[in-house]
C-alpha positions as CSV (number, residue, x, y, z in Angstrom):
1,M,27.3,-37.3,30.4
2,G,24.2,-35.1,30.0
3,T,24.0,-31.5,29.0
4,K,21.9,-28.8,30.4
5,E,20.5,-26.0,28.3
6,I,20.2,-22.7,30.1
7,K,17.7,-20.3,28.6
8,F,17.7,-16.6,29.3
9,C,15.9,-13.4,28.3
10,D,17.8,-11.5,25.6
11,I,16.7,-8.2,27.2
12,T,17.2,-8.7,30.9
13,G,19.6,-11.6,31.0
14,E,17.1,-13.3,33.4
15,E,17.4,-17.1,33.3
16,G,14.4,-19.4,33.3
17,D,11.2,-19.6,31.3
18,V,11.5,-17.7,28.1
19,E,9.5,-17.5,24.9
20,K,10.8,-17.2,21.4
21,V,9.2,-14.2,19.7
22,E,9.5,-13.6,16.0
23,F,8.5,-10.4,14.2
24,E,9.1,-8.5,11.0
25,F,9.8,-4.8,10.8
26,K,10.6,-2.8,7.6
27,G,11.2,-6.0,5.6
28,N,13.6,-7.5,8.2
29,R,12.7,-10.6,10.3
30,Y,13.8,-10.8,13.9
31,S,13.8,-13.5,16.6
32,I,14.3,-12.8,20.3
33,E,14.0,-14.9,23.5
34,L,12.0,-13.0,26.1
35,C,10.8,-13.7,29.7
36,L,7.1,-13.3,30.4
37,S,7.4,-9.7,31.6
38,E,9.2,-8.6,28.4
39,V,6.6,-10.5,26.2
40,I,3.9,-8.5,28.0
41,A,5.8,-5.2,27.6
42,M,6.4,-5.9,23.9
43,E,2.7,-6.8,23.3
44,G,1.7,-3.6,25.1
45,A,4.1,-1.5,22.9
46,F,2.9,-3.1,19.7
47,K,-0.8,-3.1,20.6
48,P,-1.8,0.2,18.9
49,Y,0.2,-0.7,15.8
50,I,-1.4,-4.1,15.6
51,A,-4.8,-2.7,16.1
52,A,-4.4,-0.1,13.3
53,G,-2.5,-2.5,10.9
54,E,-3.7,-5.3,8.7
55,E,-2.5,-8.8,9.3
56,I,-0.9,-10.5,6.3
57,T,-1.5,-14.2,6.3
58,P,1.2,-16.6,5.0
59,G,1.2,-16.8,1.3
60,Q,-0.7,-13.5,0.9
61,V,0.9,-11.3,-1.7
62,E,1.5,-7.7,-0.7
63,I,0.2,-5.2,-3.3
64,P,2.7,-2.4,-3.7
65,V,1.5,1.0,-3.0
66,Q,1.7,3.4,-5.9
67,A,4.4,5.9,-4.9
68,S,3.5,8.6,-7.4
69,K,0.3,10.2,-8.6
70,P,-0.7,8.9,-12.0
71,S,0.3,11.2,-14.9
72,G,-2.3,12.7,-17.2
73,P,-5.6,14.3,-16.8
74,D,-8.2,13.2,-14.2
75,P,-10.3,10.3,-15.7
76,V,-13.5,11.7,-14.2
77,T,-12.8,15.1,-15.9
78,V,-12.1,13.4,-19.3
79,R,-15.3,11.3,-18.9
80,E,-17.4,14.3,-18.1
81,W,-15.9,16.3,-21.0
82,A,-16.5,13.4,-23.5
83,I,-20.1,12.9,-22.3
84,S,-21.0,16.6,-22.2
85,N,-19.5,17.2,-25.7
86,S,-20.9,13.9,-27.2
87,I,-17.4,12.8,-28.2
88,L,-17.3,9.6,-30.2
89,V,-14.3,7.4,-30.9
90,D,-14.8,4.8,-33.7
91,G,-18.5,5.7,-33.5
92,K,-18.8,4.8,-29.8
93,A,-19.4,7.1,-26.8
94,I,-17.3,6.7,-23.7
95,N,-18.6,4.2,-21.1
96,E,-20.1,5.8,-17.9
97,K,-17.9,3.4,-15.8
98,G,-14.6,1.7,-16.0
99,R,-11.3,2.7,-17.5
100,V,-11.1,5.7,-19.7
101,P,-9.7,4.6,-23.1
102,K,-6.5,6.4,-24.2
103,A,-8.2,7.7,-27.4
104,F,-10.6,9.8,-25.3
105,T,-7.7,11.1,-23.1
106,D,-5.7,12.0,-26.3
107,L,-8.7,13.9,-27.7
108,F,-9.2,15.7,-24.4
109,L,-5.5,16.8,-24.2
110,A,-5.6,17.9,-27.9
111,E,-8.6,20.1,-27.2
112,I,-6.9,21.6,-24.1
113,E,-3.8,22.3,-26.2
114,A,-5.9,23.9,-29.0
115,R,-7.7,26.1,-26.4
116,E,-4.4,27.2,-24.9
117,A,-2.9,28.0,-28.3
118,S,-6.0,30.1,-29.3
119,N,-5.9,31.9,-25.9
120,A,-2.2,32.7,-26.4
121,E,-2.9,34.6,-29.7
């Protein structure tokens, strides 16, 4: 005795040719069987989001977006201050590019505190 598989669209209930569509939204994966007209409708609905989004290929690691603004002074401001005031740490000036070393940031913050204290008097 044979068996017959009946496939139907999960949206309309229409029997016949259906396509399995898988997608992910907000970290949840979904699978749905759709007839051709529903596949076309779904593609149309997703089109602007797909066009604006970035495809993530299998195995690609997502880089988390930093949720909060980094604390502390602006590195550009610290660098400009250190250069304009010829500040040296261990006999070395700050690099014009790259990460601002903590020692320069600490000196910058100390100077700001000293200025605020002298202005308060």
